[in-house]
N, C-alpha and C positions, 0 to 999 in steps of 0.2 A: 849689586852685588849679595849674593847669597850667603844666609847665614845658617850656621848649626849650633845650637845653645847647650849647652851640658850643663847638668845636675853633676853634685859630687861624686854619686855613686859610680856612675860608669867610669870616670876616669879613675877612679881608685882601683875598682877592678881592675881595669887595662894595666894599670900600673903591678898591682900584684900578681897577676898571671904573665906579668911580662911580656905584655903584648903593645909596650908603646911606640914599636917601630911600625907595627901596623897601622896604629893611629898617625902617626906621621904620613905614610904611604896615602892613606884616605884622605887627608887633608889636601894632597896634589892631586889627587883624583877629582875631589869635589868642588875645586875652583872658587871656593868662599872660605868664608871666616870660621873656625872654630872659636865661640866666645863663651865666656865665663864671666858670671858676674862677681864683685868684691866680697859676698858672702862666699860662694863658691872656693874662690882664692883662698880665702882662711880656713875654710875645712879642708881643703885638699894638699895646701901649702904652709900656709903661716904657723898653725900649730902642729901639724905632725912634725916639721923637721926640728920642733921645741922636746920630742917626746922621742926617746931611744925606739921605741918598739916599732913605731911610724914613722922614723926619722927618712930612712931610705926610699919610700916611697914618696915623702917629699920632696926629696932631692931630684929624685927622677923626674917628678912632675915641674919643677920649677925649672928645670932645665927646658921643657917643653915649652914653658910660660915666657921664660928669658929668649927664648929663639923664635917666639910669637907663632908658635904652633898652636897653641892654646891662649887665648888675648883677652883683653876686656875690649869694649866695646867704646869708641870715643863718644862720649856724652858732655855737653854742656852742661853747664852750672842748672840750667833750667830742665835740663834732661834728667838731670841728677835727681832734683825734686821731683819730677814728675814719676820718675822709675820708682822712687821710695813711697808717693801716695798709690800708686797701682799696687805695689808689694803691699802696703797694709789693707787694701780693699779687698786685694785675692785672700788674704790670709782670713781676714774678717768675713767672708764670702764664705770661705770654704770651711772654716770653723765653728761656723754658725747653721750650717748644712744639716746634722743631722742633730737629733736630741733623743734622750731617754728621759727616763723620769728622774734621773741623779742630774740632767743638766747637758749642754753642747758635748760633741765629741771632738776632740783635738785630732784633725787629719794632718795638717802640714804647717812647719815651721817658716821661717825668714828664708832660708835658703832656697828649698822648693819656689815659695812665692815671689821671689826675685827674679828667679828663671823664668818663671811663667809671666811675669811683669815685662821682663825684656822681649822673650817671644813676642807678647802684645803689642810692643813699642816698634818691633822690626816686621810688622805686617804678619805676625804669628809665624814665625819663622819655626820649622820642627826643632823638637825637643828629644834630647836623650836623657831618659830617664829609667832607669832598672828597679824603683821601689814601687810597689804593686799599688798601694793606696793613690797617691798622685797620679799613677795611669790610668787608673779606674775611675778617679775622678774626671778626667777628661774624658775617658771612652765611653763609660755607664756608669753614670752616678747610680743609677738606680740597683743595677748588679751590687754595685760596692755595697749599698743600704743592705742590700739582702745576706751579702757575706757577712758585714759587723754583725749583722742581728744574729746569725748563726756563730757567730765566733764569740759575743758578748751572751747569748743566752738571754737576752731580751727584746722587747719591743722598740724600734727605733723608728721614729716621724721623720719624716724628712720636710724641709722646705723645696717644694717640687720647684718652683718658681724660679729658683737661682739654678737648675740643672743647666738652663741654655747659656749661664755666663761662661760656662767650661767647655761648649762645643766646638769651638773654634781651634781648640790648642791640636797640633798634631805630635803626637808622642812615638820612637821608636827606641829599642833597647840597646844594649851594648850586643847581643847576641845578633842582633841584625845587622850592626854593624860589622861583626865578623862574615856574616854570611855575604854581604857585597863585597867584602876582601876575598873571601872564596871563589867570588864568580866571578870578580874582576882578576883573578889569578897572581894575587899580590902577595899571599901567605907563602914565604919562601921555603917552609920545612917541607919536606919531597913526600915524609910518609904520609899514606892514604888515610891514617889515624888522627893526624894532626887537626884537620878542622872538627869531625867531631869532638876530639880531647877540650879544644879552646871553647865550643859552648858548653859544656860540662864546667869545665874551668871556671868560666864567666858564672855559670847556673849555679856553684857552690861556693862562690864568694859574694854571693847576693843580689845574682839577675832575678828577679821573678819571670821564671819562665818554667814549664811541665815538662816531665820527662816525655810527654804527648807531643810536646809543642817541639820540642829539640829533634825527636825522632821524625817528625815532618818536615823539619828543615835540613836534617841529612839526605832527605830524598829529592829536594828541590834543584 
């Protein structure tokens, strides 16, 4: 069985851009499971439906969850304990990777760590993550160190022996999912500007993608 594991950000982004119907169509094309952890469910459904500002998004995503478009994976008690242990190990490793004179730099929280842990437990299933820090942590931690050094205007030392800890994770963004939908012809809007508008809609609602990358994706 194939798995695609979602962080909270891309699902919220799809909901805010009214693109959940495309997510459902992609699920059918994928012929596998779209998985979320309990931490992600808390962030996208359980908490939002109690807050008026975010309630509509929470209701939309709850409907997808109730219909099992997105779902929890079936884990035994032993596997739940293993997931928790992996989550804590990942979070500890990530949050001690970089140090300044003031101490360690906090990079990821429980939500991202749980998604990474579930990916590990499912033979490194691909992750859908829009947030730049976690993606760069997996793809190029040294570039992340340089970026944060520039952003924080301070010298950052890295525990480079732990760089390889994250090398097996495979990360895509919500914009890549829309690109796949575009190529598979499952975007129903016929206006030729729709694909570009979706890319920018996702960018402006939180997907970490540059203008140059959007322009390149438009040409593909």
